[in-house]
All heavy atoms as a GROMACS GRO file, in nm:
protein
  614
    1MET      N    1   0.920   2.707   4.196
    1MET     CA    2   1.007   2.704   4.078
    1MET      C    3   0.991   2.570   4.008
    1MET      O    4   0.988   2.466   4.071
    1MET     CB    5   1.152   2.725   4.120
    1MET     CG    6   1.243   2.727   4.000
    1MET     SD    7   1.400   2.810   4.034
    1MET     CE    8   1.500   2.679   4.089
    2VAL      N    9   0.979   2.573   3.877
    2VAL     CA   10   0.966   2.451   3.797
    2VAL      C   11   1.105   2.400   3.758
    2VAL      O   12   1.189   2.478   3.713
    2VAL     CB   13   0.882   2.480   3.669
    2VAL    CG1   14   0.878   2.358   3.581
    2VAL    CG2   15   0.744   2.528   3.707
    3ALA      N   16   1.128   2.269   3.776
    3ALA     CA   17   1.256   2.212   3.738
    3ALA      C   18   1.266   2.201   3.588
    3ALA      O   19   1.170   2.160   3.521
    3ALA     CB   20   1.270   2.074   3.802
    4THR      N   21   1.379   2.238   3.534
    4THR     CA   22   1.401   2.229   3.391
    4THR      C   23   1.535   2.164   3.365
    4THR      O   24   1.629   2.179   3.444
    4THR     CB   25   1.399   2.366   3.324
    4THR    OG1   26   1.500   2.449   3.384
    4THR    CG2   27   1.264   2.435   3.339
    5GLY      N   28   1.546   2.093   3.258
    5GLY     CA   29   1.675   2.035   3.219
    5GLY      C   30   1.701   1.900   3.278
    5GLY      O   31   1.635   1.854   3.373
    6VAL      N   32   1.798   1.832   3.224
    6VAL     CA   33   1.836   1.697   3.266
    6VAL      C   34   1.882   1.692   3.412
    6VAL      O   35   1.847   1.606   3.486
    6VAL     CB   36   1.944   1.642   3.171
    6VAL    CG1   37   1.995   1.507   3.220
    6VAL    CG2   38   1.891   1.632   3.029
    7VAL      N   39   1.961   1.789   3.448
    7VAL     CA   40   2.019   1.790   3.584
    7VAL      C   41   1.912   1.791   3.689
    7VAL      O   42   1.913   1.717   3.787
    7VAL     CB   43   2.116   1.910   3.603
    7VAL    CG1   44   2.162   1.920   3.745
    7VAL    CG2   45   2.235   1.897   3.509
    8HIS      N   46   1.809   1.872   3.671
    8HIS     CA   47   1.698   1.878   3.766
    8HIS      C   48   1.620   1.750   3.768
    8HIS      O   49   1.579   1.704   3.874
    8HIS     CB   50   1.606   1.998   3.734
    8HIS     CG   51   1.668   2.128   3.761
    8HIS    ND1   52   1.720   2.205   3.658
    8HIS    CD2   53   1.691   2.195   3.873
    8HIS    CE1   54   1.772   2.316   3.707
    8HIS    NE2   55   1.754   2.314   3.841
    9GLY      N   56   1.602   1.689   3.655
    9GLY     CA   57   1.530   1.561   3.647
    9GLY      C   58   1.605   1.451   3.719
    9GLY      O   59   1.546   1.371   3.791
   10ILE      N   60   1.735   1.445   3.703
   10ILE     CA   61   1.815   1.345   3.770
   10ILE      C   62   1.812   1.367   3.923
   10ILE      O   63   1.795   1.276   4.003
   10ILE     CB   64   1.963   1.344   3.719
   10ILE    CG1   65   1.964   1.295   3.575
   10ILE    CG2   66   2.052   1.259   3.808
   10ILE    CD1   67   2.100   1.311   3.506
   11GLY      N   68   1.830   1.494   3.963
   11GLY     CA   69   1.828   1.525   4.107
   11GLY      C   70   1.698   1.485   4.172
   11GLY      O   71   1.695   1.425   4.279
   12GLY      N   72   1.585   1.516   4.106
   12GLY     CA   73   1.455   1.477   4.160
   12GLY      C   74   1.436   1.327   4.168
   12GLY      O   75   1.383   1.274   4.263
   13ALA      N   76   1.486   1.254   4.067
   13ALA     CA   77   1.475   1.108   4.065
   13ALA      C   78   1.558   1.047   4.176
   13ALA      O   79   1.519   0.952   4.241
   13ALA     CB   80   1.516   1.054   3.929
   14VAL      N   81   1.678   1.100   4.198
   14VAL     CA   82   1.766   1.048   4.303
   14VAL      C   83   1.703   1.067   4.441
   14VAL      O   84   1.710   0.979   4.527
   14VAL     CB   85   1.906   1.112   4.298
   14VAL    CG1   86   1.990   1.080   4.420
   14VAL    CG2   87   1.977   1.068   4.170
   15LYS      N   88   1.636   1.179   4.461
   15LYS     CA   89   1.571   1.207   4.591
   15LYS      C   90   1.457   1.107   4.618
   15LYS      O   91   1.432   1.071   4.730
   15LYS     CB   92   1.519   1.349   4.595
   15LYS     CG   93   1.626   1.454   4.601
   15LYS     CD   94   1.569   1.594   4.594
   15LYS     CE   95   1.676   1.697   4.582
   15LYS     NZ   96   1.622   1.830   4.562
   16ARG      N   97   1.387   1.065   4.516
   16ARG     CA   98   1.272   0.977   4.530
   16ARG      C   99   1.309   0.828   4.531
   16ARG      O  100   1.236   0.746   4.580
   16ARG     CB  101   1.172   1.000   4.419
   16ARG     CG  102   1.098   1.132   4.430
   16ARG     CD  103   0.985   1.143   4.330
   16ARG     NE  104   1.034   1.127   4.192
   16ARG     CZ  105   1.079   1.224   4.117
   16ARG    NH1  106   1.087   1.345   4.163
   16ARG    NH2  107   1.115   1.200   3.992
   17ASN      N  108   1.422   0.794   4.471
   17ASN     CA  109   1.453   0.649   4.451
   17ASN      C  110   1.601   0.628   4.485
   17ASN      O  111   1.690   0.677   4.416
   17ASN     CB  112   1.422   0.612   4.306
   17ASN     CG  113   1.441   0.466   4.282
   17ASN    OD1  114   1.502   0.396   4.359
   17ASN    ND2  115   1.384   0.420   4.172
   18THR      N  116   1.629   0.550   4.588
   18THR     CA  117   1.768   0.527   4.631
   18THR      C  118   1.840   0.426   4.545
   18THR      O  119   1.961   0.404   4.564
   18THR     CB  120   1.772   0.484   4.776
   18THR    OG1  121   1.699   0.365   4.791
   18THR    CG2  122   1.718   0.593   4.867
   19SER      N  123   1.776   0.360   4.451
   19SER     CA  124   1.840   0.256   4.371
   19SER      C  125   1.902   0.313   4.242
   19SER      O  126   1.948   0.236   4.159
   19SER     CB  127   1.741   0.144   4.340
   19SER     OG  128   1.640   0.190   4.255
   20ILE      N  129   1.902   0.442   4.223
   20ILE     CA  130   1.960   0.500   4.102
   20ILE      C  131   2.109   0.522   4.123
   20ILE      O  132   2.153   0.575   4.226
   20ILE     CB  133   1.893   0.632   4.069
   20ILE    CG1  134   1.747   0.605   4.028
   20ILE    CG2  135   1.966   0.706   3.958
   20ILE    CD1  136   1.666   0.732   4.002
   21LEU      N  137   2.190   0.479   4.027
   21LEU     CA  138   2.334   0.492   4.031
   21LEU      C  139   2.374   0.601   3.928
   21LEU      O  140   2.342   0.589   3.809
   21LEU     CB  141   2.402   0.362   3.999
   21LEU     CG  142   2.552   0.360   3.990
   21LEU    CD1  143   2.611   0.396   4.129
   21LEU    CD2  144   2.602   0.222   3.948
   22VAL      N  145   2.441   0.703   3.972
   22VAL     CA  146   2.486   0.810   3.884
   22VAL      C  147   2.634   0.796   3.863
   22VAL      O  148   2.709   0.788   3.958
   22VAL     CB  149   2.452   0.950   3.943
   22VAL    CG1  150   2.502   1.062   3.851
   22VAL    CG2  151   2.303   0.963   3.968
   23ILE      N  152   2.676   0.790   3.736
   23ILE     CA  153   2.818   0.772   3.703
   23ILE      C  154   2.862   0.885   3.610
   23ILE      O  155   2.793   0.919   3.516
   23ILE     CB  156   2.840   0.636   3.630
   23ILE    CG1  157   2.796   0.522   3.719
   23ILE    CG2  158   2.985   0.618   3.591
   23ILE    CD1  159   2.795   0.389   3.647
   24GLU      N  160   2.977   0.942   3.640
   24GLU     CA  161   3.035   1.044   3.554
   24GLU      C  162   3.118   0.977   3.445
   24GLU      O  163   3.198   0.887   3.475
   24GLU     CB  164   3.121   1.140   3.633
   24GLU     CG  165   3.178   1.253   3.550
   24GLU     CD  166   3.260   1.348   3.633
   24GLU    OE1  167   3.277   1.327   3.753
   24GLU    OE2  168   3.306   1.447   3.575
   25LEU      N  169   3.103   1.019   3.323
   25LEU     CA  170   3.179   0.965   3.210
   25LEU      C  171   3.278   1.068   3.162
   25LEU      O  172   3.247   1.187   3.152
   25LEU     CB  173   3.087   0.924   3.094
   25LEU     CG  174   2.984   0.817   3.124
   25LEU    CD1  175   2.891   0.799   3.007
   25LEU    CD2  176   3.051   0.685   3.160
   26SER      N  177   3.397   1.021   3.125
   26SER     CA  178   3.499   1.111   3.067
   26SER      C  179   3.464   1.137   2.921
   26SER      O  180   3.391   1.060   2.860
   26SER     CB  181   3.637   1.046   3.078
   26SER     OG  182   3.646   0.938   2.985
   27PRO      N  183   3.515   1.242   2.863
   27PRO     CA  184   3.492   1.270   2.722
   27PRO      C  185   3.535   1.151   2.631
   27PRO      O  186   3.473   1.121   2.533
   27PRO     CB  187   3.576   1.394   2.695
   27PRO     CG  188   3.577   1.466   2.825
   27PRO     CD  189   3.585   1.355   2.928
   28ASP      N  190   3.645   1.084   2.669
   28ASP     CA  191   3.691   0.968   2.590
   28ASP      C  192   3.590   0.855   2.595
   28ASP      O  193   3.564   0.790   2.494
   28ASP     CB  194   3.827   0.918   2.641
   28ASP     CG  195   3.940   1.012   2.607
   28ASP    OD1  196   3.923   1.095   2.514
   28ASP    OD2  197   4.045   1.003   2.672
   29GLU      N  198   3.532   0.830   2.713
   29GLU     CA  199   3.430   0.724   2.725
   29GLU      C  200   3.305   0.758   2.643
   29GLU      O  201   3.245   0.671   2.580
   29GLU     CB  202   3.393   0.704   2.872
   29GLU     CG  203   3.501   0.642   2.956
   29GLU     CD  204   3.471   0.645   3.101
   29GLU    OE1  205   3.431   0.750   3.155
   29GLU    OE2  206   3.489   0.539   3.166
   30ILE      N  207   3.267   0.885   2.644
   30ILE     CA  208   3.152   0.928   2.564
   30ILE      C  209   3.181   0.908   2.416
   30ILE      O  210   3.095   0.859   2.340
   30ILE     CB  211   3.115   1.074   2.595
   30ILE    CG1  212   3.067   1.085   2.739
   30ILE    CG2  213   3.016   1.128   2.498
   30ILE    CD1  214   3.052   1.227   2.790
   31GLU      N  215   3.300   0.942   2.372
   31GLU     CA  216   3.338   0.927   2.232
   31GLU      C  217   3.338   0.780   2.192
   31GLU      O  218   3.290   0.744   2.081
   31GLU     CB  219   3.477   0.989   2.210
   31GLU     CG  220   3.504   1.039   2.070
   31GLU     CD  221   3.396   1.128   2.010
   31GLU    OE1  222   3.350   1.221   2.075
   31GLU    OE2  223   3.354   1.098   1.895
   32GLN      N  224   3.388   0.690   2.276
   32GLN     CA  225   3.388   0.548   2.246
   32GLN      C  226   3.242   0.496   2.236
   32GLN      O  227   3.212   0.417   2.145
   32GLN     CB  228   3.461   0.468   2.357
   32GLN     CG  229   3.610   0.486   2.353
   32GLN     CD  230   3.676   0.420   2.473
   32GLN    OE1  231   3.612   0.377   2.568
   32GLN    NE2  232   3.808   0.415   2.471
   33GLY      N  233   3.157   0.542   2.324
   33GLY     CA  234   3.017   0.501   2.318
   33GLY      C  235   2.950   0.552   2.190
   33GLY      O  236   2.874   0.481   2.128
   34ARG      N  237   2.983   0.674   2.152
   34ARG     CA  238   2.927   0.731   2.029
   34ARG      C  239   2.968   0.648   1.907
   34ARG      O  240   2.886   0.620   1.823
   34ARG     CB  241   2.972   0.876   2.015
   34ARG     CG  242   2.915   0.943   1.889
   34ARG     CD  243   2.955   1.086   1.877
   34ARG     NE  244   2.891   1.160   1.984
   34ARG     CZ  245   2.949   1.261   2.050
   34ARG    NH1  246   3.071   1.297   2.022
   34ARG    NH2  247   2.886   1.320   2.148
   35ASP      N  248   3.094   0.608   1.903
   35ASP     CA  249   3.140   0.527   1.791
   35ASP      C  250   3.065   0.393   1.782
   35ASP      O  251   3.025   0.350   1.677
   35ASP     CB  252   3.292   0.501   1.803
   35ASP     CG  253   3.374   0.628   1.785
   35ASP    OD1  254   3.320   0.728   1.733
   35ASP    OD2  255   3.491   0.625   1.824
   36SER      N  256   3.044   0.329   1.900
   36SER     CA  257   2.970   0.203   1.901
   36SER      C  258   2.827   0.223   1.858
   36SER      O  259   2.770   0.142   1.783
   36SER     CB  260   2.972   0.143   2.043
   36SER     OG  261   3.104   0.113   2.081
   37LEU      N  262   2.763   0.331   1.907
   37LEU     CA  263   2.625   0.355   1.869
   37LEU      C  264   2.611   0.392   1.721
   37LEU      O  265   2.514   0.350   1.656
   37LEU     CB  266   2.566   0.466   1.955
   37LEU     CG  267   2.537   0.427   2.102
   37LEU    CD1  268   2.496   0.551   2.179
   37LEU    CD2  269   2.432   0.320   2.109
   38ASP      N  270   2.706   0.464   1.668
   38ASP     CA  271   2.703   0.497   1.523
   38ASP      C  272   2.704   0.370   1.441
   38ASP      O  273   2.627   0.359   1.344
   38ASP     CB  274   2.824   0.584   1.485
   38ASP     CG  275   2.806   0.732   1.523
   38ASP    OD1  276   2.694   0.771   1.554
   38ASP    OD2  277   2.908   0.802   1.520
   39LEU      N  278   2.783   0.271   1.480
   39LEU     CA  279   2.787   0.147   1.405
   39LEU      C  280   2.652   0.076   1.412
   39LEU      O  281   2.604   0.027   1.310
   39LEU     CB  282   2.897   0.056   1.469
   39LEU     CG  283   2.916  -0.081   1.403
   39LEU    CD1  284   2.959  -0.067   1.258
   39LEU    CD2  285   3.016  -0.164   1.482
   40ILE      N  286   2.592   0.074   1.527
   40ILE     CA  287   2.460   0.009   1.544
   40ILE      C  288   2.354   0.084   1.463
   40ILE      O  289   2.276   0.023   1.388
   40ILE     CB  290   2.420   0.006   1.692
   40ILE    CG1  291   2.512  -0.094   1.767
   40ILE    CG2  292   2.272  -0.034   1.709
   40ILE    CD1  293   2.499  -0.086   1.919
   41PHE      N  294   2.347   0.216   1.477
   41PHE     CA  295   2.243   0.294   1.408
   41PHE      C  296   2.261   0.292   1.258
   41PHE      O  297   2.162   0.301   1.183
   41PHE     CB  298   2.236   0.436   1.463
   41PHE     CG  299   2.173   0.445   1.599
   41PHE    CD1  300   2.242   0.503   1.704
   41PHE    CD2  301   2.048   0.393   1.622
   41PHE    CE1  302   2.184   0.511   1.832
   41PHE    CE2  303   1.990   0.399   1.749
   41PHE     CZ  304   2.060   0.459   1.852
   42ASN      N  305   2.383   0.288   1.209
   42ASN     CA  306   2.405   0.283   1.064
   42ASN      C  307   2.359   0.151   1.004
   42ASN      O  308   2.331   0.145   0.884
   42ASN     CB  309   2.552   0.310   1.032
   42ASN     CG  310   2.593   0.452   1.053
   42ASN    OD1  311   2.509   0.543   1.046
   42ASN    ND2  312   2.719   0.474   1.082
   43GLN      N  313   2.348   0.048   1.085
   43GLN     CA  314   2.302  -0.084   1.034
   43GLN      C  315   2.150  -0.104   1.057
   43GLN      O  316   2.095  -0.200   1.007
   43GLN     CB  317   2.378  -0.196   1.106
   43GLN     CG  318   2.524  -0.199   1.075
   43GLN     CD  319   2.599  -0.302   1.159
   43GLN    OE1  320   2.543  -0.373   1.237
   43GLN    NE2  321   2.730  -0.309   1.133
   44ALA      N  322   2.086  -0.013   1.128
   44ALA     CA  323   1.945  -0.026   1.159
   44ALA      C  324   1.860  -0.007   1.033
   44ALA      O  325   1.889   0.075   0.947
   44ALA     CB  326   1.902   0.072   1.265
   45LYS      N  327   1.756  -0.084   1.023
   45LYS     CA  328   1.660  -0.074   0.910
   45LYS      C  329   1.549   0.026   0.948
   45LYS      O  330   1.508   0.033   1.063
   45LYS     CB  331   1.594  -0.208   0.881
   45LYS     CG  332   1.694  -0.321   0.860
   45LYS     CD  333   1.747  -0.321   0.720
   45LYS     CE  334   1.824  -0.450   0.702
   45LYS     NZ  335   1.917  -0.457   0.606
   46ALA      N  336   1.501   0.100   0.850
   46ALA     CA  337   1.394   0.197   0.873
   46ALA      C  338   1.261   0.127   0.882
   46ALA      O  339   1.236   0.030   0.811
   46ALA     CB  340   1.395   0.298   0.759
   47VAL      N  341   1.175   0.176   0.969
   47VAL     CA  342   1.037   0.128   0.977
   47VAL      C  343   0.950   0.227   0.905
   47VAL      O  344   0.940   0.344   0.947
   47VAL     CB  345   0.991   0.114   1.126
   47VAL    CG1  346   0.846   0.075   1.134
   47VAL    CG2  347   1.079   0.013   1.197
   48PRO      N  348   0.882   0.185   0.797
   48PRO     CA  349   0.797   0.278   0.723
   48PRO      C  350   0.685   0.334   0.810
   48PRO      O  351   0.629   0.264   0.892
   48PRO     CB  352   0.737   0.191   0.608
   48PRO     CG  353   0.823   0.071   0.603
   48PRO     CD  354   0.883   0.053   0.740
   49GLN      N  355   0.657   0.461   0.796
   49GLN     CA  356   0.550   0.532   0.869
   49GLN      C  357   0.564   0.515   1.021
   49GLN      O  358   0.464   0.502   1.091
   49GLN     CB  359   0.414   0.483   0.820
   49GLN     CG  360   0.386   0.511   0.674
   49GLN     CD  361   0.251   0.464   0.630
   49GLN    OE1  362   0.173   0.405   0.705
   49GLN    NE2  363   0.216   0.494   0.507
   50ILE      N  364   0.685   0.517   1.070
   50ILE     CA  365   0.706   0.495   1.213
   50ILE      C  366   0.635   0.598   1.300
   50ILE      O  367   0.598   0.569   1.414
   50ILE     CB  368   0.857   0.489   1.248
   50ILE    CG1  369   0.879   0.430   1.388
   50ILE    CG2  370   0.922   0.626   1.232
   50ILE    CD1  371   1.018   0.393   1.419
   51GLN      N  372   0.613   0.717   1.248
   51GLN     CA  373   0.546   0.819   1.327
   51GLN      C  374   0.401   0.783   1.358
   51GLN      O  375   0.340   0.837   1.449
   51GLN     CB  376   0.554   0.957   1.260
   51GLN     CG  377   0.486   0.968   1.127
   51GLN     CD  378   0.572   0.931   1.009
   51GLN    OE1  379   0.653   0.839   1.017
   51GLN    NE2  380   0.557   0.997   0.896
   52LYS      N  381   0.343   0.685   1.285
   52LYS     CA  382   0.207   0.639   1.309
   52LYS      C  383   0.204   0.514   1.398
   52LYS      O  384   0.096   0.466   1.432
   52LYS     CB  385   0.137   0.611   1.178
   52LYS     CG  386   0.118   0.733   1.092
   52LYS     CD  387   0.047   0.700   0.964
   52LYS     CE  388   0.034   0.824   0.878
   52LYS     NZ  389  -0.033   0.794   0.750
   53VAL      N  390   0.318   0.456   1.432
   53VAL     CA  391   0.326   0.331   1.505
   53VAL      C  392   0.361   0.362   1.651
   53VAL      O  393   0.459   0.429   1.679
   53VAL     CB  394   0.435   0.239   1.445
   53VAL    CG1  395   0.452   0.115   1.530
   53VAL    CG2  396   0.398   0.202   1.302
   54HIS      N  397   0.278   0.312   1.743
   54HIS     CA  398   0.304   0.336   1.884
   54HIS      C  399   0.326   0.206   1.961
   54HIS      O  400   0.346   0.209   2.083
   54HIS     CB  401   0.189   0.414   1.948
   54HIS     CG  402   0.177   0.552   1.890
   54HIS    ND1  403   0.257   0.658   1.928
   54HIS    CD2  404   0.099   0.601   1.792
   54HIS    CE1  405   0.226   0.763   1.859
   54HIS    NE2  406   0.132   0.734   1.775
   55SER      N  407   0.322   0.094   1.892
   55SER     CA  408   0.343  -0.035   1.956
   55SER      C  409   0.419  -0.126   1.858
   55SER      O  410   0.372  -0.147   1.746
   55SER     CB  411   0.211  -0.099   1.996
   55SER     OG  412   0.228  -0.227   2.047
   56MET      N  413   0.533  -0.179   1.902
   56MET     CA  414   0.611  -0.270   1.822
   56MET      C  415   0.647  -0.394   1.905
   56MET      O  416   0.685  -0.377   2.022
   56MET     CB  417   0.740  -0.210   1.769
   56MET     CG  418   0.720  -0.106   1.666
   56MET     SD  419   0.880  -0.055   1.600
   56MET     CE  420   0.850   0.121   1.589
   57THR      N  421   0.629  -0.509   1.848
   57THR     CA  422   0.667  -0.636   1.915
   57THR      C  423   0.764  -0.711   1.826
   57THR      O  424   0.734  -0.732   1.708
   57THR     CB  425   0.541  -0.719   1.942
   57THR    OG1  426   0.450  -0.642   2.016
   57THR    CG2  427   0.575  -0.846   2.019
   58VAL      N  428   0.877  -0.752   1.882
   58VAL     CA  429   0.972  -0.830   1.806
   58VAL      C  430   0.917  -0.974   1.794
   58VAL      O  431   0.892  -1.036   1.897
   58VAL     CB  432   1.110  -0.832   1.874
   58VAL    CG1  433   1.207  -0.922   1.797
   58VAL    CG2  434   1.166  -0.690   1.882
   59VAL      N  435   0.898  -1.020   1.673
   59VAL     CA  436   0.850  -1.157   1.650
   59VAL      C  437   0.970  -1.251   1.642
   59VAL      O  438   0.972  -1.357   1.706
   59VAL     CB  439   0.764  -1.166   1.523
   59VAL    CG1  440   0.721  -1.307   1.495
   59VAL    CG2  441   0.644  -1.069   1.534
   60ASN      N  442   1.070  -1.213   1.567
   60ASN     CA  443   1.199  -1.281   1.563
   60ASN      C  444   1.306  -1.184   1.515
   60ASN      O  445   1.277  -1.066   1.499
   60ASN     CB  446   1.196  -1.415   1.484
   60ASN     CG  447   1.164  -1.393   1.337
   60ASN    OD1  448   1.208  -1.293   1.278
   60ASN    ND2  449   1.088  -1.483   1.281
   61ILE      N  450   1.426  -1.230   1.490
   61ILE     CA  451   1.538  -1.141   1.461
   61ILE      C  452   1.515  -1.051   1.338
   61ILE      O  453   1.568  -0.942   1.330
   61ILE     CB  454   1.669  -1.221   1.446
   61ILE    CG1  455   1.788  -1.128   1.458
   61ILE    CG2  456   1.669  -1.302   1.319
   61ILE    CD1  457   1.921  -1.196   1.475
   62ASP      N  458   1.432  -1.095   1.245
   62ASP     CA  459   1.409  -1.013   1.124
   62ASP      C  460   1.262  -0.982   1.098
   62ASP      O  461   1.222  -0.960   0.986
   62ASP     CB  462   1.472  -1.082   1.003
   62ASP     CG  463   1.413  -1.220   0.975
   62ASP    OD1  464   1.332  -1.271   1.060
   62ASP    OD2  465   1.446  -1.278   0.873
   63LYS      N  466   1.183  -0.984   1.206
   63LYS     CA  467   1.036  -0.958   1.189
   63LYS      C  468   0.984  -0.886   1.311
   63LYS      O  469   1.009  -0.924   1.425
   63LYS     CB  470   0.964  -1.090   1.172
   63LYS     CG  471   0.816  -1.079   1.141
   63LYS     CD  472   0.745  -1.213   1.138
   63LYS     CE  473   0.790  -1.296   1.022
   63LYS     NZ  474   0.709  -1.416   1.007
   64ILE      N  475   0.909  -0.774   1.286
   64ILE     CA  476   0.840  -0.704   1.394
   64ILE      C  477   0.692  -0.688   1.359
   64ILE      O  478   0.654  -0.676   1.242
   64ILE     CB  479   0.904  -0.567   1.425
   64ILE    CG1  480   0.903  -0.476   1.304
   64ILE    CG2  481   1.040  -0.582   1.482
   64ILE    CD1  482   0.948  -0.334   1.334
   65GLU      N  483   0.612  -0.684   1.465
   65GLU     CA  484   0.469  -0.659   1.450
   65GLU      C  485   0.443  -0.517   1.495
   65GLU      O  486   0.486  -0.476   1.602
   65GLU     CB  487   0.392  -0.758   1.542
   65GLU     CG  488   0.242  -0.738   1.544
   65GLU     CD  489   0.178  -0.830   1.647
   65GLU    OE1  490   0.149  -0.943   1.612
   65GLU    OE2  491   0.161  -0.780   1.760
   66CYS      N  492   0.374  -0.440   1.410
   66CYS     CA  493   0.347  -0.298   1.440
   66CYS      C  494   0.196  -0.274   1.450
   66CYS      O  495   0.118  -0.329   1.374
   66CYS     CB  496   0.402  -0.211   1.327
   66CYS     SG  497   0.578  -0.228   1.303
   67LYS      N  498   0.161  -0.191   1.548
   67LYS     CA  499   0.019  -0.151   1.569
   67LYS      C  500   0.016  -0.001   1.592
   67LYS      O  501   0.113   0.059   1.641
   67LYS     CB  502  -0.038  -0.220   1.691
   67LYS     CG  503  -0.047  -0.372   1.680
   67LYS     CD  504  -0.102  -0.425   1.809
   67LYS     CE  505  -0.105  -0.576   1.811
   67LYS     NZ  506  -0.162  -0.629   1.936
   68ILE      N  507  -0.097   0.059   1.564
   68ILE     CA  508  -0.117   0.203   1.586
   68ILE      C  509  -0.111   0.229   1.736
   68ILE      O  510  -0.053   0.327   1.780
   68ILE     CB  511  -0.247   0.251   1.524
   68ILE    CG1  512  -0.238   0.240   1.372
   68ILE    CG2  513  -0.277   0.394   1.566
   68ILE    CD1  514  -0.366   0.273   1.300
   69TYR      N  515  -0.171   0.142   1.817
   69TYR     CA  516  -0.162   0.151   1.963
   69TYR      C  517  -0.164   0.007   2.018
   69TYR      O  518  -0.201  -0.087   1.946
   69TYR     CB  519  -0.273   0.237   2.024
   69TYR     CG  520  -0.412   0.207   1.974
   69TYR    CD1  521  -0.492   0.115   2.040
   69TYR    CD2  522  -0.463   0.271   1.862
   69TYR    CE1  523  -0.618   0.086   1.995
   69TYR    CE2  524  -0.588   0.243   1.813
   69TYR     CZ  525  -0.668   0.151   1.882
   69TYR     OH  526  -0.792   0.123   1.834
   70SER      N  527  -0.122  -0.013   2.139
   70SER     CA  528  -0.090  -0.147   2.190
   70SER      C  529  -0.209  -0.244   2.190
   70SER      O  530  -0.189  -0.363   2.164
   70SER     CB  531  -0.036  -0.137   2.331
   70SER     OG  532  -0.124  -0.074   2.418
   71ASN      N  533  -0.331  -0.198   2.213
   71ASN     CA  534  -0.444  -0.293   2.215
   71ASN      C  535  -0.526  -0.287   2.087
   71ASN      O  536  -0.640  -0.330   2.084
   71ASN     CB  537  -0.530  -0.272   2.340
   71ASN     CG  538  -0.589  -0.132   2.350
   71ASN    OD1  539  -0.552  -0.044   2.272
   71ASN    ND2  540  -0.675  -0.113   2.448
   72SER      N  541  -0.467  -0.235   1.981
   72SER     CA  542  -0.535  -0.230   1.852
   72SER      C  543  -0.543  -0.371   1.789
   72SER      O  544  -0.450  -0.448   1.801
   72SER     CB  545  -0.454  -0.136   1.757
   72SER     OG  546  -0.512  -0.143   1.629
   73GLY      N  547  -0.654  -0.399   1.726
   73GLY     CA  548  -0.668  -0.525   1.655
   73GLY      C  549  -0.602  -0.521   1.519
   73GLY      O  550  -0.565  -0.625   1.463
   74LYS      N  551  -0.584  -0.401   1.467
   74LYS     CA  552  -0.522  -0.384   1.336
   74LYS      C  553  -0.371  -0.381   1.352
   74LYS      O  554  -0.316  -0.306   1.431
   74LYS     CB  555  -0.572  -0.253   1.273
   74LYS     CG  556  -0.527  -0.236   1.131
   74LYS     CD  557  -0.584  -0.106   1.073
   74LYS     CE  558  -0.538  -0.086   0.931
   74LYS     NZ  559  -0.592   0.038   0.875
   75LYS      N  560  -0.302  -0.466   1.276
   75LYS     CA  561  -0.156  -0.470   1.285
   75LYS      C  562  -0.096  -0.503   1.149
   75LYS      O  563  -0.167  -0.546   1.058
   75LYS     CB  564  -0.112  -0.576   1.385
   75LYS     CG  565  -0.151  -0.718   1.348
   75LYS     CD  566  -0.110  -0.816   1.454
   75LYS     CE  567  -0.158  -0.954   1.414
   75LYS     NZ  568  -0.128  -1.055   1.520
   76PHE      N  569   0.034  -0.479   1.136
   76PHE     CA  570   0.103  -0.520   1.017
   76PHE      C  571   0.240  -0.575   1.057
   76PHE      O  572   0.296  -0.538   1.158
   76PHE     CB  573   0.112  -0.410   0.911
   76PHE     CG  574   0.185  -0.287   0.954
   76PHE    CD1  575   0.321  -0.269   0.925
   76PHE    CD2  576   0.117  -0.185   1.022
   76PHE    CE1  577   0.385  -0.154   0.962
   76PHE    CE2  578   0.183  -0.069   1.060
   76PHE     CZ  579   0.318  -0.056   1.032
   77ILE      N  580   0.290  -0.667   0.979
   77ILE     CA  581   0.417  -0.732   1.007
   77ILE      C  582   0.519  -0.679   0.907
   77ILE      O  583   0.496  -0.668   0.788
   77ILE     CB  584   0.406  -0.887   0.987
   77ILE    CG1  585   0.297  -0.944   1.080
   77ILE    CG2  586   0.542  -0.954   1.010
   77ILE    CD1  587   0.328  -0.946   1.226
   78LEU      N  588   0.638  -0.642   0.960
   78LEU     CA  589   0.748  -0.600   0.875
   78LEU      C  590   0.858  -0.705   0.880
   78LEU      O  591   0.898  -0.750   0.988
   78LEU     CB  592   0.808  -0.466   0.925
   78LEU     CG  593   0.725  -0.343   0.897
   78LEU    CD1  594   0.791  -0.223   0.966
   78LEU    CD2  595   0.713  -0.318   0.750
   79ASN      N  596   0.905  -0.747   0.764
   79ASN     CA  597   1.014  -0.841   0.752
   79ASN      C  598   1.136  -0.766   0.704
   79ASN      O  599   1.128  -0.689   0.610
   79ASN     CB  600   0.980  -0.954   0.654
   79ASN     CG  601   0.866  -1.039   0.703
   79ASN    OD1  602   0.877  -1.104   0.805
   79ASN    ND2  603   0.754  -1.031   0.633
   80PHE      N  604   1.251  -0.792   0.762
   80PHE     CA  605   1.373  -0.725   0.724
   80PHE      C  606   1.467  -0.825   0.660
   80PHE      O  607   1.469  -0.939   0.684
   80PHE     CB  608   1.441  -0.662   0.846
   80PHE     CG  609   1.358  -0.549   0.906
   80PHE    CD1  610   1.282  -0.573   1.019
   80PHE    CD2  611   1.360  -0.426   0.849
   80PHE    CE1  612   1.209  -0.471   1.076
   80PHE    CE2  613   1.286  -0.322   0.906
   80PHE     CZ  614   1.209  -0.344   1.019
   0.00000   0.00000   0.00000
């Protein structure tokens, strides 16, 4: 039988690695986390043509280096 879904993936990972900690969250905790993430994501800047970028390196707080793949010589810098 092939494992499907998140639950099966977590169960398999727990069996292989004893350092995984599984915590149950209440609906209120999930909602608080969602609110915090909404604030972060609403402030995030878009990366043009992100679907073509597979490697990003943070240069500083407002600059990232983008490459098509990690060992590519061709790169471009985005300033925010």
